[in-house]
MARPA-103203 format. One record per atom (N, C-alpha, C): residue number from 1; residue in three letters; atom name; x, y, z. Coordinates in nm, 4 decimals, padded with zeros to 6 digits. Example, Ala and Ser with C-alpha at 12.3 -4.5 7.8 and 13.67 -1.06 7.14 Angstrom:
REM MARPA-103203
num:residuo:atomo:c1:c2:c3
1:ala:N:01.3190:-00.5690:00.7800
1:ala:CA:01.2300:-00.4500:00.7800
1:ala:C:01.3200:-00.3300:00.7800
2:ser:N:01.2850:-00.2250:00.7080
2:ser:CA:01.3670:-00.1060:00.7140
2:ser:C:01.2900:00.0030:00.7870
END
This chain:
REM MARPA-103203
num:residuo:atomo:c1:c2:c3
1:unk:N:00.3314:00.0957:01.8782
1:unk:CA:00.2573:00.2178:01.8188
1:unk:C:00.1484:00.1597:01.7168
2:unk:N:00.0325:00.2317:01.7280
2:unk:CA:-00.0818:00.1945:01.6511
2:unk:C:-00.0764:00.2197:01.5149
3:unk:N:-00.1349:00.1450:01.4210
3:unk:CA:-00.1324:00.1788:01.2970
3:unk:C:-00.1656:00.3349:01.2578
4:unk:N:-00.2745:00.3780:01.3186
4:unk:CA:-00.3051:00.5112:01.2849
4:unk:C:-00.1926:00.6203:01.3325
5:unk:N:-00.1366:00.6014:01.4427
5:unk:CA:-00.0276:00.6893:01.4890
5:unk:C:00.0885:00.6749:01.3921
6:unk:N:00.1129:00.5592:01.3461
6:unk:CA:00.2359:00.5438:01.2456
6:unk:C:00.1962:00.5939:01.1246
7:unk:N:00.0756:00.5837:01.0591
7:unk:CA:00.0502:00.6415:00.9590
7:unk:C:00.0352:00.7995:00.9618
8:unk:N:00.0265:00.8641:01.0749
8:unk:CA:00.0411:01.0019:01.0852
8:unk:C:00.1589:01.0467:01.0336
9:unk:N:00.2703:00.9676:01.0681
9:unk:CA:00.4081:01.0178:01.0416
9:unk:C:00.4188:01.0352:00.8887
10:unk:N:00.3208:00.9793:00.8019
10:unk:CA:00.3577:00.9927:00.6670
10:unk:C:00.2394:01.0700:00.5873
11:unk:N:00.1260:01.0630:00.6384
11:unk:CA:-00.0092:01.1335:00.6040
11:unk:C:-00.0928:01.1705:00.7102
12:unk:N:-00.0703:01.2674:00.7898
12:unk:CA:-00.1498:01.2887:00.9132
12:unk:C:-00.2941:01.3384:00.8722
13:unk:N:-00.3154:01.4259:00.7674
13:unk:CA:-00.4333:01.4648:00.7134
13:unk:C:-00.4626:01.3943:00.6059
14:unk:N:-00.5920:01.3298:00.5839
14:unk:CA:-00.6166:01.2517:00.4744
14:unk:C:-00.7823:01.2706:00.4352
15:unk:N:-00.8152:01.2493:00.3089
15:unk:CA:-00.9439:01.2466:00.2707
15:unk:C:-01.0250:01.1172:00.2593
16:unk:N:-00.9390:01.0110:00.2498
16:unk:CA:-00.9901:00.8802:00.2573
16:unk:C:-00.8907:00.8086:00.3468
17:unk:N:-00.9431:00.7378:00.4198
17:unk:CA:-00.8642:00.6336:00.5031
17:unk:C:-00.9433:00.5117:00.5706
18:unk:N:-00.8697:00.3976:00.5802
18:unk:CA:-00.9160:00.2829:00.6462
18:unk:C:-00.7985:00.2220:00.7254
19:unk:N:-00.8320:00.1379:00.8306
19:unk:CA:-00.7355:00.0642:00.9121
19:unk:C:-00.7934:-00.0734:00.9316
20:unk:N:-00.7173:-00.1865:00.9034
20:unk:CA:-00.7551:-00.3145:00.9281
20:unk:C:-00.6509:-00.3757:01.0090
21:unk:N:-00.6857:-00.4711:01.0916
21:unk:CA:-00.5897:-00.5494:01.1748
21:unk:C:-00.6341:-00.6944:01.1814
22:unk:N:-00.5285:-00.7812:01.1986
22:unk:CA:-00.5428:-00.9259:01.2025
22:unk:C:-00.4369:-00.9721:01.3161
23:unk:N:-00.4785:-01.0658:01.4003
23:unk:CA:-00.3552:-01.1133:01.4788
23:unk:C:-00.3188:-01.2550:01.4067
24:unk:N:-00.1870:-01.2689:01.3856
24:unk:CA:-00.1357:-01.3859:01.3110
24:unk:C:-00.0574:-01.4565:01.4241
25:unk:N:-00.0426:-01.6021:01.3815
25:unk:CA:00.0166:-01.6790:01.4591
25:unk:C:00.1707:-01.6939:01.4263
26:unk:N:00.2404:-01.5828:01.4493
26:unk:CA:00.3921:-01.5705:01.4152
26:unk:C:00.4262:-01.4603:01.4878
27:unk:N:00.5664:-01.4526:01.5207
27:unk:CA:00.6282:-01.3540:01.5810
27:unk:C:00.6433:-01.2256:01.4810
28:unk:N:00.6939:-01.1171:01.5223
28:unk:CA:00.6955:-00.9948:01.4576
28:unk:C:00.8030:-01.0073:01.3448
29:unk:N:00.9095:-01.0618:01.3675
29:unk:CA:01.0081:-01.0777:01.2517
29:unk:C:00.9612:-01.1512:01.1476
30:unk:N:00.9005:-01.2700:01.1731
30:unk:CA:00.8590:-01.3550:01.0731
30:unk:C:00.7448:-01.3042:00.9946
31:unk:N:00.6558:-01.2214:01.0615
31:unk:CA:00.5499:-01.1503:00.9993
31:unk:C:00.5826:-01.0519:00.9094
32:unk:N:00.6969:-00.9744:00.9554
32:unk:CA:00.7610:-00.8539:00.8836
32:unk:C:00.8078:-00.9216:00.7485
33:unk:N:00.8874:-01.0229:00.7545
33:unk:CA:00.9349:-01.0971:00.6404
33:unk:C:00.8242:-01.1438:00.5346
34:unk:N:00.7234:-01.1947:00.5881
34:unk:CA:00.6211:-01.2373:00.5055
34:unk:C:00.5316:-01.1275:00.4464
35:unk:N:00.5470:-01.0147:00.4784
35:unk:CA:00.4663:-00.9083:00.4139
35:unk:C:00.5151:-00.9051:00.2611
36:unk:N:00.6370:-00.8931:00.2254
36:unk:CA:00.6952:-00.8721:00.0963
36:unk:C:00.6874:-01.0079:00.0103
37:unk:N:00.6865:-01.1190:00.0858
37:unk:CA:00.6894:-01.2315:00.0027
37:unk:C:00.5483:-01.3097:-00.0117
38:unk:N:00.4468:-01.2265:00.0323
38:unk:CA:00.2988:-01.2776:00.0350
38:unk:C:00.2702:-01.3211:-00.1129
39:unk:N:00.2301:-01.4200:-00.1523
39:unk:CA:00.2134:-01.4673:-00.2842
39:unk:C:00.0679:-01.4020:-00.3438
40:unk:N:00.0713:-01.3313:-00.4443
40:unk:CA:-00.0364:-01.2828:-00.5077
40:unk:C:-00.1022:-01.3764:-00.6072
41:unk:N:-00.0509:-01.4800:-00.6549
41:unk:CA:-00.0928:-01.5643:-00.7671
41:unk:C:-00.2324:-01.6225:-00.7149
42:unk:N:-00.3263:-01.6187:-00.8096
42:unk:CA:-00.4558:-01.6446:-00.7911
42:unk:C:-00.5458:-01.5471:-00.7056
43:unk:N:-00.4937:-01.4423:-00.6596
43:unk:CA:-00.5726:-01.3353:-00.5875
43:unk:C:-00.6064:-01.2293:-00.7093
44:unk:N:-00.7355:-01.2474:-00.7322
44:unk:CA:-00.7856:-01.1593:-00.8483
44:unk:C:-00.8025:-01.0113:-00.7886
45:unk:N:-00.8341:-00.9869:-00.6655
45:unk:CA:-00.8468:-00.8426:-00.6230
45:unk:C:-00.6970:-00.7589:-00.6447
46:unk:N:-00.5954:-00.8385:-00.5709
46:unk:CA:-00.4693:-00.7644:-00.5682
46:unk:C:-00.3914:-00.7726:-00.6992
47:unk:N:-00.4290:-00.8825:-00.7737
47:unk:CA:-00.3599:-00.8870:-00.9095
47:unk:C:-00.4128:-00.8013:-00.9953
48:unk:N:-00.5535:-00.7575:-00.9891
48:unk:CA:-00.6049:-00.6542:-01.0652
48:unk:C:-00.5425:-00.5145:-01.0400
49:unk:N:-00.5050:-00.4886:-00.9130
49:unk:CA:-00.4372:-00.3762:-00.8828
49:unk:C:-00.3073:-00.3580:-00.9535
50:unk:N:-00.2311:-00.4723:-00.9627
50:unk:CA:-00.1065:-00.4732:-01.0450
50:unk:C:-00.1270:-00.4424:-01.1869
51:unk:N:-00.2222:-00.4931:-01.2453
51:unk:CA:-00.2670:-00.4693:-01.3712
51:unk:C:-00.3074:-00.3273:-01.4046
52:unk:N:-00.3430:-00.2496:-01.3070
52:unk:CA:-00.3801:-00.1168:-01.3155
52:unk:C:-00.2645:-00.0439:-01.3729
53:unk:N:-00.1418:-00.0768:-01.3544
53:unk:CA:-00.0294:00.0130:-01.4112
53:unk:C:-00.0182:00.0167:-01.5523
54:unk:N:-00.0944:-00.0753:-01.6188
54:unk:CA:-00.1052:-00.0694:-01.7669
54:unk:C:-00.1972:00.0331:-01.8124
55:unk:N:-00.2757:00.1006:-01.7108
55:unk:CA:-00.3614:00.2009:-01.7585
55:unk:C:-00.2791:00.3309:-01.8176
56:unk:N:-00.1675:00.3350:-01.7849
56:unk:CA:-00.0846:00.4638:-01.8290
56:unk:C:00.0634:00.4133:-01.8755
57:unk:N:00.1124:00.4902:-01.9562
57:unk:CA:00.2581:00.4689:-02.0100
57:unk:C:00.3431:00.5318:-01.8943
58:unk:N:00.2888:00.6080:-01.8093
58:unk:CA:00.3715:00.6827:-01.7215
58:unk:C:00.4307:00.6097:-01.6096
59:unk:N:00.3660:00.4825:-01.5967
59:unk:CA:00.4080:00.3993:-01.4842
59:unk:C:00.5520:00.3539:-01.5301
60:unk:N:00.6319:00.3166:-01.4181
60:unk:CA:00.7941:00.3179:-01.4358
60:unk:C:00.8561:00.2188:-01.4992
61:unk:N:00.8017:00.1026:-01.5385
61:unk:CA:00.8759:-00.0118:-01.5648
61:unk:C:00.9938:00.0219:-01.6775
62:unk:N:00.9356:00.0811:-01.7889
62:unk:CA:01.0436:00.1156:-01.8901
62:unk:C:01.1192:00.2392:-01.8527
63:unk:N:01.0747:00.3420:-01.7906
63:unk:CA:01.1157:00.4639:-01.7607
63:unk:C:01.2295:00.4456:-01.6500
64:unk:N:01.2093:00.3512:-01.5460
64:unk:CA:01.2986:00.3406:-01.4396
64:unk:C:01.3957:00.2205:-01.4811
65:unk:N:01.3738:00.1611:-01.6037
65:unk:CA:01.4566:00.0572:-01.6438
65:unk:C:01.4501:-00.0733:-01.5482
66:unk:N:01.3260:-00.0942:-01.4952
66:unk:CA:01.2902:-00.2139:-01.4185
66:unk:C:01.2098:-00.2927:-01.5072
67:unk:N:01.2436:-00.4322:-01.5109
67:unk:CA:01.1783:-00.5287:-01.5825
67:unk:C:01.0803:-00.5956:-01.4855
68:unk:N:00.9337:-00.5876:-01.5095
68:unk:CA:00.8493:-00.6626:-01.4292
68:unk:C:00.7734:-00.7530:-01.5037
69:unk:N:00.7121:-00.8598:-01.4292
69:unk:CA:00.6145:-00.9452:-01.4914
69:unk:C:00.4862:-00.8631:-01.5281
70:unk:N:00.3953:-00.9303:-01.6100
70:unk:CA:00.2852:-00.8552:-01.6464
70:unk:C:00.1823:-00.8297:-01.5189
71:unk:N:00.2058:-00.9091:-01.4256
71:unk:CA:00.1304:-00.8942:-01.2978
71:unk:C:00.2066:-00.9149:-01.1966
72:unk:N:00.2028:-00.8479:-01.0726
72:unk:CA:00.2922:-00.8671:-00.9617
72:unk:C:00.2739:-01.0149:-00.9097
73:unk:N:00.3886:-01.0797:-00.8694
73:unk:CA:00.3812:-01.2071:-00.8041
73:unk:C:00.3586:-01.2040:-00.6636
74:unk:N:00.4231:-01.1001:-00.5957
74:unk:CA:00.4193:-01.0829:-00.4487
74:unk:C:00.3829:-00.9619:-00.4119
75:unk:N:00.3386:-00.9465:-00.2911
75:unk:CA:00.2845:-00.8262:-00.2316
75:unk:C:00.4146:-00.7239:-00.2494
76:unk:N:00.5361:-00.7711:-00.2223
76:unk:CA:00.6526:-00.6851:-00.2441
76:unk:C:00.6586:-00.6266:-00.3742
77:unk:N:00.6285:-00.7198:-00.4761
77:unk:CA:00.6190:-00.6635:-00.6119
77:unk:C:00.5213:-00.5409:-00.6324
78:unk:N:00.4126:-00.5826:-00.5834
78:unk:CA:00.2964:-00.4700:-00.5971
78:unk:C:00.3565:-00.3353:-00.5476
79:unk:N:00.4030:-00.3470:-00.4276
79:unk:CA:00.4368:-00.2275:-00.3472
79:unk:C:00.5675:-00.1794:-00.3831
80:unk:N:00.6285:-00.2150:-00.5099
80:unk:CA:00.7499:-00.1736:-00.5502
80:unk:C:00.7622:-00.0508:-00.6465
81:unk:N:00.8797:-00.0182:-00.6891
81:unk:CA:00.8699:00.1166:-00.7692
81:unk:C:00.8204:00.0826:-00.9060
82:unk:N:00.8180:-00.0309:-00.9589
82:unk:CA:00.7688:-00.0540:-01.0926
82:unk:C:00.6136:-00.0396:-01.0947
83:unk:N:00.5531:-00.0367:-00.9779
83:unk:CA:00.4072:-00.0179:-00.9808
83:unk:C:00.3788:00.1177:-00.9140
84:unk:N:00.4658:00.2070:-00.8982
84:unk:CA:00.4536:00.3493:-00.8584
84:unk:C:00.4855:00.3680:-00.7162
85:unk:N:00.5043:00.2819:-00.6351
85:unk:CA:00.5265:00.3030:-00.4997
85:unk:C:00.6736:00.3110:-00.4604
86:unk:N:00.6881:00.3858:-00.3437
86:unk:CA:00.8257:00.4216:-00.2999
86:unk:C:00.8301:00.3733:-00.1477
87:unk:N:00.9173:00.3264:-00.1126
87:unk:CA:00.9505:00.2925:00.0328
87:unk:C:00.9725:00.4180:00.1147
88:unk:N:00.8763:00.4390:00.2126
88:unk:CA:00.8763:00.5600:00.2961
88:unk:C:00.9670:00.5154:00.4289
89:unk:N:00.9383:00.4056:00.4802
89:unk:CA:01.0153:00.3519:00.6054
89:unk:C:01.0163:00.2054:00.6289
90:unk:N:01.1360:00.1723:00.6795
90:unk:CA:01.1318:00.0116:00.7064
90:unk:C:01.1887:00.0110:00.8367
91:unk:N:01.1215:-00.0414:00.9263
91:unk:CA:01.1731:-00.0639:01.0776
91:unk:C:01.1409:-00.2233:01.1023
92:unk:N:01.2462:-00.2959:01.0746
92:unk:CA:01.2196:-00.4379:01.0825
92:unk:C:01.1426:-00.4919:01.2156
93:unk:N:01.0381:-00.5730:01.1904
93:unk:CA:00.9596:-00.6195:01.2960
93:unk:C:00.8656:-00.5220:01.3548
94:unk:N:00.8699:-00.3965:01.3178
94:unk:CA:00.7794:-00.2987:01.3586
94:unk:C:00.6776:-00.2348:01.2643
95:unk:N:00.7439:-00.1696:01.1529
95:unk:CA:00.6742:-00.0923:01.0560
95:unk:C:00.7308:-00.1036:00.9210
96:unk:N:00.6442:-00.0937:00.8275
96:unk:CA:00.6777:-00.0949:00.6825
96:unk:C:00.5721:-00.0047:00.6057
97:unk:N:00.6436:00.0961:00.5459
97:unk:CA:00.5443:00.2123:00.4903
97:unk:C:00.5825:00.2393:00.3472
98:unk:N:00.4758:00.2462:00.2646
98:unk:CA:00.4902:00.2860:00.1287
98:unk:C:00.4090:00.4175:00.0811
99:unk:N:00.4583:00.4782:-00.0086
99:unk:CA:00.3893:00.5982:-00.0605
99:unk:C:00.3639:00.5982:-00.2112
100:unk:N:00.2582:00.6539:-00.2501
100:unk:CA:00.2278:00.6523:-00.4020
100:unk:C:00.1702:00.8015:-00.4345
101:unk:N:00.2155:00.8545:-00.5425
101:unk:CA:00.1530:00.9781:-00.5850
101:unk:C:00.0915:00.9616:-00.7230
102:unk:N:-00.0275:00.9953:-00.7343
102:unk:CA:-00.0913:00.9699:-00.8666
102:unk:C:-00.1979:01.0683:-00.9161
103:unk:N:-00.2282:01.0895:-01.0392
103:unk:CA:-00.3264:01.1811:-01.0854
103:unk:C:-00.4427:01.0808:-01.1384
104:unk:N:-00.5425:01.0590:-01.0562
104:unk:CA:-00.6460:00.9680:-01.0873
104:unk:C:-00.7267:01.0192:-01.2130
105:unk:N:-00.7579:00.9359:-01.3155
105:unk:CA:-00.8314:00.9716:-01.4389
105:unk:C:-00.8846:00.8406:-01.4784
106:unk:N:-01.0280:00.8474:-01.5227
106:unk:CA:-01.0847:00.7347:-01.5767
106:unk:C:-01.0144:00.6627:-01.6866
107:unk:N:-00.9311:00.7202:-01.7467
107:unk:CA:-00.8755:00.6556:-01.8834
107:unk:C:-00.7151:00.6246:-01.8730
108:unk:N:-00.6467:00.6916:-01.7671
108:unk:CA:-00.5108:00.6785:-01.7464
108:unk:C:-00.4904:00.6930:-01.5950
109:unk:N:-00.3767:00.6611:-01.5620
109:unk:CA:-00.3252:00.6793:-01.4109
109:unk:C:-00.1848:00.7383:-01.4324
110:unk:N:-00.1649:00.8531:-01.4067
110:unk:CA:-00.0332:00.9122:-01.4170
110:unk:C:00.0212:00.9234:-01.2791
111:unk:N:00.1420:00.8409:-01.2640
111:unk:CA:00.2087:00.8289:-01.1517
111:unk:C:00.3287:00.8932:-01.1432
112:unk:N:00.3627:00.9691:-01.0271
112:unk:CA:00.4922:01.0299:-01.0055
112:unk:C:00.5773:00.9359:-00.9351
113:unk:N:00.6986:00.9295:-00.9772
113:unk:CA:00.7962:00.8342:-00.9078
113:unk:C:00.8914:00.9095:-00.8415
114:unk:N:00.8796:00.9168:-00.7094
114:unk:CA:00.9362:01.0095:-00.6127
114:unk:C:01.0381:00.9316:-00.5115
115:unk:N:01.1223:01.0121:-00.4601
115:unk:CA:01.1901:00.9640:-00.3339
115:unk:C:01.1065:00.9800:-00.2148
116:unk:N:01.1527:00.9192:-00.1007
116:unk:CA:01.0743:00.9360:00.0087
116:unk:C:01.0733:01.0800:00.0610
117:unk:N:01.1786:01.1545:00.0356
117:unk:CA:01.1991:01.2981:00.0739
117:unk:C:01.0970:01.3606:-00.0054
118:unk:N:01.0759:01.3383:-00.1483
118:unk:CA:00.9993:01.4327:-00.2280
118:unk:C:00.8568:01.3989:-00.2056
119:unk:N:00.8234:01.2743:-00.1643
119:unk:CA:00.6747:01.2301:-00.1328
119:unk:C:00.6196:01.3301:-00.0272
120:unk:N:00.7142:01.3384:00.0831
120:unk:CA:00.6603:01.4307:00.1986
120:unk:C:00.6265:01.5758:00.1563
121:unk:N:00.6886:01.6181:00.0622
121:unk:CA:00.6496:01.7746:00.0293
121:unk:C:00.5845:01.7878:-00.1011
122:unk:N:00.5453:01.6836:-00.1720
122:unk:CA:00.4908:01.6827:-00.3100
122:unk:C:00.3528:01.7574:-00.2921
123:unk:N:00.3344:01.8634:-00.3637
123:unk:CA:00.2033:01.9424:-00.3580
123:unk:C:00.1582:01.9897:-00.4957
124:unk:N:00.1960:01.9359:-00.6108
124:unk:CA:00.1468:01.9713:-00.7371
124:unk:C:00.0091:01.9506:-00.7437
125:unk:N:-00.0804:02.0563:-00.7895
125:unk:CA:-00.2268:02.0402:-00.7856
125:unk:C:-00.2712:01.9335:-00.8802
126:unk:N:-00.3959:01.8646:-00.8558
126:unk:CA:-00.4528:01.7670:-00.9347
126:unk:C:-00.4058:01.6334:-00.8914
127:unk:N:-00.3246:01.6028:-00.7948
127:unk:CA:-00.2678:01.4759:-00.7577
127:unk:C:-00.3271:01.4308:-00.6279
128:unk:N:-00.3157:01.2983:-00.5930
128:unk:CA:-00.3469:01.2492:-00.4675
128:unk:C:-00.2214:01.1784:-00.4304
129:unk:N:-00.1924:01.1842:-00.2962
129:unk:CA:-00.0823:01.1217:-00.2294
129:unk:C:-00.1516:00.9932:-00.1353
130:unk:N:-00.0994:00.8901:-00.1535
130:unk:CA:-00.1464:00.7851:-00.0761
130:unk:C:-00.0432:00.6989:00.0006
131:unk:N:-00.0804:00.6450:00.1088
131:unk:CA:00.0155:00.5594:00.2025
131:unk:C:-00.0446:00.4225:00.2230
132:unk:N:00.0369:00.3308:00.2437
132:unk:CA:00.0081:00.1953:00.3004
132:unk:C:00.1131:00.1733:00.3940
133:unk:N:00.0660:00.1604:00.5208
133:unk:CA:00.1543:00.1539:00.6422
133:unk:C:00.1165:00.0152:00.7104
134:unk:N:00.2119:-00.0632:00.7255
134:unk:CA:00.1865:-00.1958:00.7833
134:unk:C:00.2490:-00.1713:00.9274
135:unk:N:00.1879:-00.2140:01.0338
135:unk:CA:00.2459:-00.2147:01.1708
135:unk:C:00.2482:-00.3351:01.2369
136:unk:N:00.3337:-00.3787:01.3082
136:unk:CA:00.3286:-00.5077:01.3833
136:unk:C:00.3610:-00.4665:01.5343
137:unk:N:00.2723:-00.5439:01.6055
137:unk:CA:00.2871:-00.5387:01.7615
137:unk:C:00.2861:-00.6759:01.8162
138:unk:N:00.3881:-00.7200:01.8815
138:unk:CA:00.4002:-00.8347:01.9446
138:unk:C:00.2858:-00.8611:02.0497
139:unk:N:00.2363:-00.9799:02.0668
139:unk:CA:00.1269:-01.0012:02.1578
139:unk:C:00.1596:-01.0776:02.2872
140:unk:N:00.3040:-01.1218:02.2795
140:unk:CA:00.3476:-01.1678:02.3941
140:unk:C:00.3196:-01.3258:02.4016
141:unk:N:00.2460:-01.3690:02.3183
141:unk:CA:00.2275:-01.5293:02.3102
141:unk:C:00.2729:-01.5898:02.1919
142:unk:N:00.3735:-01.5285:02.1358
142:unk:CA:00.4247:-01.5707:02.0001
142:unk:C:00.3411:-01.5226:01.8741
143:unk:N:00.2479:-01.4493:01.9054
143:unk:CA:00.1492:-01.3928:01.8080
143:unk:C:00.1871:-01.2448:01.7685
144:unk:N:00.1227:-01.1892:01.6789
144:unk:CA:00.1544:-01.0477:01.6319
144:unk:C:00.0249:-00.9916:01.5957
145:unk:N:00.0016:-00.8722:01.6213
145:unk:CA:-00.1031:-00.7881:01.5690
145:unk:C:-00.0562:-00.7140:01.4519
146:unk:N:-00.0956:-00.7534:01.3365
146:unk:CA:-00.0595:-00.6895:01.2140
146:unk:C:-00.1748:-00.5988:01.1628
147:unk:N:-00.1312:-00.4679:01.1462
147:unk:CA:-00.2198:-00.3661:01.0979
147:unk:C:-00.1843:-00.3201:00.9555
148:unk:N:-00.2830:-00.2587:00.8872
148:unk:CA:-00.2679:-00.1992:00.7559
148:unk:C:-00.3500:-00.0921:00.7605
149:unk:N:-00.2967:00.0297:00.7422
149:unk:CA:-00.3554:00.1614:00.7239
149:unk:C:-00.3345:00.2162:00.5916
150:unk:N:-00.4481:00.2344:00.5161
150:unk:CA:-00.4517:00.2906:00.3921
150:unk:C:-00.4982:00.4338:00.3952
151:unk:N:-00.4251:00.5324:00.3385
151:unk:CA:-00.4765:00.6672:00.3314
151:unk:C:-00.4607:00.7421:00.2009
152:unk:N:-00.5512:00.8343:00.1795
152:unk:CA:-00.5115:00.9187:00.0540
152:unk:C:-00.5496:01.0588:00.0758
153:unk:N:-00.4831:01.1552:00.0283
153:unk:CA:-00.4997:01.2948:00.0363
153:unk:C:-00.4820:01.3804:-00.0832
154:unk:N:-00.5696:01.4583:-00.1272
154:unk:CA:-00.5600:01.5261:-00.2391
154:unk:C:-00.4587:01.6559:-00.2189
155:unk:N:-00.3919:01.6918:-00.3202
155:unk:CA:-00.2912:01.8020:-00.3109
155:unk:C:-00.3556:01.9338:-00.3254
156:unk:N:-00.4940:01.9414:-00.3730
156:unk:CA:-00.5535:02.0742:-00.3759
156:unk:C:-00.7011:02.0498:-00.3284
157:unk:N:-00.7679:02.1604:-00.3147
157:unk:CA:-00.9061:02.1567:-00.2707
157:unk:C:-01.0042:02.0721:-00.3740
158:unk:N:-00.9794:02.0978:-00.4937
158:unk:CA:-01.0641:02.0143:-00.5963
158:unk:C:-01.0400:01.8554:-00.5744
159:unk:N:-00.9327:01.8238:-00.5705
159:unk:CA:-00.8755:01.6770:-00.5647
159:unk:C:-00.9303:01.6296:-00.4252
160:unk:N:-00.9103:01.7065:-00.3156
160:unk:CA:-00.9567:01.6613:-00.1890
160:unk:C:-01.1254:01.6349:-00.2023
161:unk:N:-01.1880:01.7281:-00.2638
161:unk:CA:-01.3305:01.7236:-00.2602
161:unk:C:-01.3732:01.5926:-00.3565
162:unk:N:-01.2814:01.5797:-00.4733
162:unk:CA:-01.3154:01.4518:-00.5415
162:unk:C:-01.3079:01.3250:-00.4658
163:unk:N:-01.1803:01.3212:-00.3969
163:unk:CA:-01.1689:01.1982:-00.3040
163:unk:C:-01.2635:01.1764:-00.1994
164:unk:N:-01.3176:01.2654:-00.1320
164:unk:CA:-01.4168:01.2689:-00.0163
164:unk:C:-01.5502:01.2403:-00.0989
165:unk:N:-01.5711:01.2849:-00.2169
165:unk:CA:-01.7030:01.2450:-00.2840
165:unk:C:-01.6942:01.0900:-00.3509
166:unk:N:-01.5701:01.0361:-00.3602
166:unk:CA:-01.5627:00.9040:-00.4041
166:unk:C:-01.5770:00.8095:-00.2845
167:unk:N:-01.5771:00.8618:-00.1715
167:unk:CA:-01.5676:00.7725:-00.0372
167:unk:C:-01.6479:00.6494:-00.0395
168:unk:N:-01.7853:00.6838:-00.0786
168:unk:CA:-01.8769:00.5775:-00.0724
168:unk:C:-01.8367:00.4346:-00.1656
169:unk:N:-01.7687:00.4682:-00.2500
169:unk:CA:-01.7133:00.3597:-00.3354
169:unk:C:-01.5776:00.3196:-00.2905
170:unk:N:-01.4808:00.4167:-00.2733
170:unk:CA:-01.3412:00.3906:-00.2397
170:unk:C:-01.3124:00.3228:-00.1063
171:unk:N:-01.4046:00.3705:00.0012
171:unk:CA:-01.3623:00.3108:00.1280
171:unk:C:-01.3991:00.1549:00.1277
172:unk:N:-01.5162:00.1109:00.0784
172:unk:CA:-01.5273:-00.0373:00.0772
172:unk:C:-01.4049:-00.1172:-00.0149
173:unk:N:-01.3848:-00.0503:-00.1176
173:unk:CA:-01.2855:-00.0972:-00.2046
173:unk:C:-01.1455:-00.1206:-00.1188
174:unk:N:-01.1090:-00.0032:-00.0607
174:unk:CA:-00.9840:00.0059:00.0102
174:unk:C:-00.9964:-00.0937:00.1196
175:unk:N:-01.1097:-00.1160:00.1987
175:unk:CA:-01.1061:-00.1928:00.3018
175:unk:C:-01.0980:-00.3551:00.2610
176:unk:N:-01.1521:-00.3819:00.1397
176:unk:CA:-01.1333:-00.5240:00.0623
176:unk:C:-00.9896:-00.5303:00.0392
177:unk:N:-00.9142:-00.4530:-00.0150
177:unk:CA:-00.7821:-00.4566:-00.0424
177:unk:C:-00.6874:-00.4959:00.0772
178:unk:N:-00.7219:-00.3959:00.1811
178:unk:CA:-00.6510:-00.4255:00.2919
178:unk:C:-00.6677:-00.5659:00.3569
179:unk:N:-00.7933:-00.6024:00.3781
179:unk:CA:-00.8191:-00.7327:00.4114
179:unk:C:-00.7553:-00.8291:00.3329
180:unk:N:-00.7584:-00.8358:00.2085
180:unk:CA:-00.7132:-00.9206:00.1195
180:unk:C:-00.5541:-00.9244:00.1493
181:unk:N:-00.4864:-00.8238:00.1618
181:unk:CA:-00.3403:-00.8012:00.1778
181:unk:C:-00.2941:-00.8789:00.3096
182:unk:N:-00.3704:-00.8461:00.4157
182:unk:CA:-00.3396:-00.9026:00.5489
182:unk:C:-00.3659:-01.0455:00.5499
183:unk:N:-00.4701:-01.0985:00.4828
183:unk:CA:-00.5105:-01.2491:00.4658
183:unk:C:-00.3889:-01.3086:00.3854
184:unk:N:-00.3399:-01.2523:00.2909
184:unk:CA:-00.2370:-01.3194:00.2119
184:unk:C:-00.0974:-01.3230:00.2981
185:unk:N:-00.0677:-01.2231:00.3786
185:unk:CA:00.0545:-01.2312:00.4695
185:unk:C:00.0314:-01.3349:00.5756
186:unk:N:-00.1043:-01.3350:00.6159
186:unk:CA:-00.1291:-01.4524:00.7128
186:unk:C:-00.1138:-01.5921:00.6568
187:unk:N:-00.1543:-01.6019:00.5325
187:unk:CA:-00.1514:-01.7233:00.4512
187:unk:C:00.0112:-01.7707:00.4395
188:unk:N:00.0958:-01.6648:00.3981
188:unk:CA:00.2280:-01.6765:00.3739
188:unk:C:00.3085:-01.7472:00.5089
189:unk:N:00.2388:-01.7084:00.6262
189:unk:CA:00.3033:-01.7563:00.7554
189:unk:C:00.2668:-01.9006:00.7781
190:unk:N:00.1725:-01.9521:00.7187
190:unk:CA:00.1301:-02.0948:00.7344
190:unk:C:00.2162:-02.1890:00.6715
191:unk:N:00.2467:-02.3026:00.7321
191:unk:CA:00.3313:-02.3999:00.6682
191:unk:C:00.2899:-02.4297:00.5208
192:unk:N:00.1698:-02.4501:00.5006
192:unk:CA:00.1311:-02.4765:00.3473
192:unk:C:00.1327:-02.3470:00.2582
193:unk:N:00.1354:-02.2261:00.3129
193:unk:CA:00.1594:-02.1107:00.2379
193:unk:C:00.2985:-02.0814:00.2016
194:unk:N:00.3882:-02.1561:00.2698
194:unk:CA:00.5363:-02.1360:00.2330
194:unk:C:00.5739:-02.1932:00.1026
END
């Protein structure tokens, strides 16, 4: 299944979206395991995203009773509940999907901490729903095509217009985030990255 078709399961209509792919020198099972353990230390781009949770008191660490480091140490930490994400699907060796619901604001970031079921039907005005969907396709030579699809959709016309208007800035930023995430997973698969 392609990254786009897989992402359609979670957010078929979107206002912002990008997809990136890389072929890694590892099987699908090893690649799947590397997604969560990819080391973020020293990666300023993804580390900064982890720090974004401090923009608002509404982010879950205290509220959910989860103790977190000041910045996420792994990609799994960054995509965890303490940083606002909820696991939408996990199909070992094939697909890993996460969802996030937030109200973007220049001075704070209000995140809704939802179950996977609540994510699908969330429609409160003024919010955006986002997904990060990793797909893995074995290439038959011991390698795997690893994809990452990032999408966002506003919950109302005003937010959808806002997201589309931000596209000239948000798309290059999302593309950079996706490429960094894939590179870190690839690095985690290298003997020196373990």
